[in-house]
C-alpha positions in Angstrom: 89.8 103.3 118.1 87.0 103.1 120.7 86.4 99.4 120.0 88.5 96.6 118.4 88.0 97.2 114.7 89.3 93.7 113.9 86.2 92.1 115.4 82.6 92.3 114.0 80.1 93.3 116.7 77.9 90.4 117.6 74.7 92.4 116.8 75.9 93.5 113.4 74.4 91.7 110.4 74.6 94.4 107.7 77.8 95.8 106.1 79.0 98.2 103.5 82.2 96.8 102.0 84.7 98.5 99.7 85.1 95.9 97.0 88.0 96.6 94.5 88.1 93.3 92.8 91.5 92.4 94.5 92.1 89.5 96.8 92.0 91.5 100.0 88.6 93.1 99.6 87.2 89.9 98.1 88.4 87.9 101.1 86.8 90.5 103.3 83.5 90.3 101.6 83.6 86.5 102.0 84.5 86.9 105.6 81.4 88.9 106.2 79.2 86.6 104.2 80.4 83.6 106.1 79.4 85.4 109.3 75.9 85.8 108.0 76.0 89.4 107.0 74.0 91.1 104.3 76.3 93.1 102.1 76.2 96.3 100.1 79.4 96.5 98.1 80.8 99.7 96.6 83.6 99.8 94.0 85.3 102.9 92.6 86.3 103.9 89.1 88.9 106.5 89.8 90.7 106.4 86.5 93.0 103.6 87.5 95.0 101.9 84.7 94.1 98.5 86.2 90.3 99.1 85.7 90.0 95.4 84.6 89.5 94.9 88.4 86.0 96.3 88.0 85.2 93.7 85.5 86.5 91.1 87.9 84.1 92.4 90.6 81.2 91.8 88.2 82.4 88.3 87.3 82.8 87.5 91.0 79.3 88.8 92.0 77.8 86.9 89.1 79.4 83.7 90.3 78.2 84.3 93.8 74.7 85.0 92.6 74.7 81.8 90.6 75.7 80.1 93.9 72.8 81.6 95.8 74.6 84.6 97.3 73.1 88.0 96.5 75.2 91.2 97.0 73.9 94.7 96.3 76.6 96.5 94.3 77.3 100.0 93.0 80.2 101.5 91.2 81.0 105.1 92.1 82.3 107.1 89.1 85.4 109.1 90.2 87.1 108.7 86.8 87.6 112.4 86.3 90.0 112.4 89.3 92.5 110.1 87.6 94.1 112.7 85.4 94.3 115.1 88.4 96.1 112.7 90.7 99.9 112.3 90.5 100.4 108.5 90.6 101.8 105.7 88.5 98.4 104.0 88.9 96.5 106.8 87.1 99.0 108.4 84.7 99.0 106.6 81.4 102.5 107.9 80.7 104.0 106.7 83.9 105.0 103.0 84.1 104.1 101.2 87.2 107.4 100.1 89.0 108.3 96.4 89.1 109.7 94.6 92.1 109.0 93.9 95.8 106.8 96.2 97.9 109.7 96.9 100.3 111.4 98.8 97.5 111.2 102.6 97.9 110.1 102.9 94.2 106.8 101.5 95.2 105.8 104.9 96.6 105.1 105.8 93.0 101.9 103.6 93.3 100.5 105.8 96.1 97.3 107.6 94.9 97.1 110.8 97.0 94.4 110.6 99.7 92.8 107.6 98.0 91.7 105.7 101.1 90.4 108.8 102.8 88.2 109.5 99.8 86.9 105.9 99.5 86.4 105.7 103.3 84.4 108.9 103.3 82.0 107.7 100.6 81.7 104.2 102.2 81.0 105.8 105.6 78.3 108.0 104.1 76.7 105.0 102.6 76.9 103.1 105.9 75.4 106.1 107.8 72.5 106.3 105.3 71.9 102.6 105.5 72.0 102.6 109.3 69.4 105.4 109.3 67.1 103.8 106.8 67.3 100.3 108.4 67.5 101.4 112.0 70.3 98.8 112.7 74.0 98.7 113.2 76.0 98.7 110.0 79.6 97.7 109.6 81.9 99.8 107.4 84.4 97.2 106.2 87.8 97.8 104.5 90.4 95.2 103.5 93.5 97.2 104.6 96.3 95.0 105.9 99.7 95.3 107.6 101.6 94.4 104.4 100.7 97.8 103.0 101.8 99.8 106.1 105.3 100.5 104.9 104.4 102.1 101.5 100.9 103.3 102.1 100.4 105.7 105.0 96.6 105.5 104.5 96.6 101.8 105.4 98.1 102.3 108.9 96.1 101.9 112.1 96.8 105.5 113.2 95.2 106.8 110.0 92.0 104.9 110.6 92.0 106.0 114.3 92.1 109.6 113.1 89.4 109.0 110.5 87.1 107.4 113.0 87.5 110.4 115.3 86.8 112.8 112.5 83.8 110.9 111.1 82.3 110.5 114.6 82.7 114.3 115.3 81.4 115.3 111.9 78.2 113.2 111.7 75.0 112.6 113.5 74.2 108.9 113.9 77.8 107.8 114.0 76.9 105.3 116.8 75.1 103.4 114.0 78.3 102.5 112.2 81.0 100.1 113.3 84.4 100.0 111.7 85.4 96.5 110.6 89.1 96.1 109.6 89.9 92.4 110.3 93.2 92.4 108.4 94.6 95.6 109.9 97.4 93.7 111.7 97.6 90.7 109.3 99.4 89.9 106.1 98.5 88.4 102.7 99.1 84.8 104.1 96.6 85.4 106.9 94.1 86.9 104.4 94.4 83.8 102.1 93.9 81.5 105.1 90.9 83.4 106.2 89.4 83.3 102.7 89.8 79.6 102.4 87.8 79.1 105.7 85.1 81.5 104.4 84.9 79.8 101.0 84.4 76.4 102.6 81.6 77.7 104.8 79.9 79.3 101.8 80.4 76.1 99.7 82.2 78.0 96.9 85.2 77.0 94.8 88.5 78.5 95.9 90.1 78.6 92.4 87.0 80.1 90.8 86.9 82.9 93.5 90.5 83.8 93.1 90.5 83.5 89.3 87.8 86.2 89.5 90.2 88.6 91.3 92.8 91.0 90.0 95.8 92.2 92.1 98.1 93.4 89.3 98.5 97.2 89.0 99.4 97.0 85.3 97.6 94.0 83.6 97.9 93.5 79.9 95.1 94.3 77.4 93.5 91.0 78.1 93.5 91.6 81.8 96.2 89.1 82.6 98.5 89.8 85.5 102.1 90.4 84.7 103.4 89.0 87.9 105.9 91.9 88.2 104.3 94.8 90.1 104.7 95.0 93.8 101.1 93.9 94.4 101.7 90.9 92.2 104.9 89.9 94.0 103.2 90.1 97.4 100.3 88.0 96.2 102.5 85.4 94.6 104.7 85.0 97.7 101.7 84.6 99.9 100.3 81.7 97.8 103.8 80.2 97.7 104.2 80.5 101.5 101.1 78.3 101.8 102.2 75.8 99.1 99.3 76.8 96.8 99.3 77.8 93.1 97.5 81.1 92.3 94.7 80.3 89.9 94.6 83.8 88.4 95.8 84.1 84.9 99.3 85.4 84.4 101.1 86.3 81.2 103.7 83.6 82.0 103.5 80.2 83.6 103.3 80.0 87.4 106.9 78.7 87.7 108.2 81.8 85.9 106.2 84.4 87.9 107.1 82.6 91.1 110.8 82.6 90.3 110.6 86.4 89.6 108.9 87.0 92.9 111.4 84.9 94.9 114.3 86.8 93.2 112.7 90.1 94.1 112.3 88.9 97.7 116.0 88.0 97.9 117.1 91.3 96.5 115.2 93.2 99.2 116.3 91.0 102.1 
């Protein structure tokens, strides 16, 4: 990429952020807010089985609003795509695999071309905002190194290619800066960054992360099972820092942690 995408340009105070409701994108939004940015958040309903995450976004933004933090939010309806995509995340008859992300079975959770689609829409919003406001706009994504093995559309080379294509294909591309601060980091680094941002914003850490959803197959109440690859990665990150995850699981923390640690040992 032409500039370091892990750093926010000093003159950028406006951002479009893809906000899924998970811990990565939530931490990214907090990172931007803590740097004094005005946010426009975009979420996607793409027929995902874990659509409870969209409810968590609304809960999160309501909490932030009550704390004096206003974020413009829109949900893009791509739900008709769900039935067309071949993925365990969108097919109601396909069970999401359990275990560690290092397992080859986790490739079943890839949604074909998902991040390219989301990035294209977010980039279009950022271009439009930059043109209307006549200022630099960050296009922010919470992709991180922990996803590189399973998800090709989370790798640095993918975003380098997207930046080149979007720059060539649009007038006004100089008005949009890519911001991918976690591109080379892991879940532990994301949690550490989130805690710093939360303290600067005077928010409550447990409330923020209780309002997130990382599980790919939550139960009917929206509780995390603790068994999908995304769960295991999150649980292990909290454990590595000596913290207890405040999100609601179907089983006590000690049980979901024991499962995650067992999955980790199997894949070592």
